C-alpha positions in Angstrom: 8.7 6.5 -16.4 6.7 3.8 -14.8 6.0 0.6 -16.7 2.6 -1.1 -17.2 3.7 -3.9 -14.9 4.8 -1.4 -12.2 1.3 0.2 -12.5 -0.2 -3.2 -11.9 1.9 -3.8 -8.8 1.0 -0.4 -7.4 -2.7 -1.0 -8.0 -2.5 -4.4 -6.3 -0.6 -2.9 -3.4 -3.3 -0.3 -3.0 -6.1 -2.9 -3.0 -4.2 -4.9 -0.4 -3.7 -1.8 1.8 -7.3 -0.8 1.6 -8.4 -4.3 2.4 -6.2 -4.4 5.5 -7.6 -1.0 6.6 -11.2 -2.1 6.0 -10.7 -5.4 7.9 -9.8 -3.3 11.0 -12.7 -1.0 10.3 -10.3 2.0 10.4 -11.5 5.4 9.1 -9.0 7.5 7.2 -8.9 9.8 10.2 -8.1 7.0 12.6 -5.5 5.5 10.2 -3.8 8.9 10.0 -3.7 9.2 13.8 -2.1 5.8 14.1 0.3 6.1 11.2 1.1 9.8 10.8 0.6 9.3 7.0 -1.5 12.1 5.5 -5.0 11.0 4.5 -4.5 12.3 0.9 -1.4 10.1 0.6 -3.2 7.1 1.9 -5.9 7.5 -0.7 -3.2 7.9 -3.4 -1.6 4.6 -2.3 -5.0 2.8 -2.2 -5.7 4.0 -5.7 -2.3 2.9 -7.0 -1.4 6.5 -8.0 1.9 6.6 -6.2 4.5 4.4 -4.5 5.1 4.7 -0.8 8.7 5.0 0.5 10.2 2.4 2.8 9.7 4.7 5.8 6.0 5.2 4.8 5.5 1.4 4.5 6.8 1.2 8.1 4.4 3.9 9.2 1.5 2.3 7.4 2.3 -1.0 9.1 2.5 0.7 12.5 -0.9 2.3 11.8 -2.3 -1.2 11.0 -0.5 -2.8 13.9 1.1 -5.3 11.6 4.7 -6.2 10.6 5.8 -4.3 7.5 6.2 -7.6 5.5 2.5 -8.1 5.8 2.0 -5.1 3.6 4.0 -6.8 0.9 2.3 -10.2 1.3 -0.2 -10.1 -1.6 -0.4 -11.4 -5.2 1.5 -8.9 -7.3 -0.3 -9.9 -10.4 2.8 -10.2 -12.6 5.5 -12.7 -13.6 8.7 -11.5 -12.1 10.8 -13.9 -14.1 9.9 -11.8 -17.2 11.2 -8.6 -15.5 9.3 -5.3 -15.1 9.6 -3.9 -18.6 
């Protein structure tokens, strides 16, 4: 089961992903063509509904033409010293 803190992180990741996509003015269709990630899945990631796998993070980065670490370069919105519980 996913914790409340994990839900926050997923939501923040989704907001960051959407922001990166919008900065490049990419449509879902174009992002799909570049990344190979299904549009429905991209929407789920953007909405914080599900967590992408490592391979998917790499594909999203390729679609955005950025290094994968740039996808994880955002304010997670939680205190990691307190754990994820």
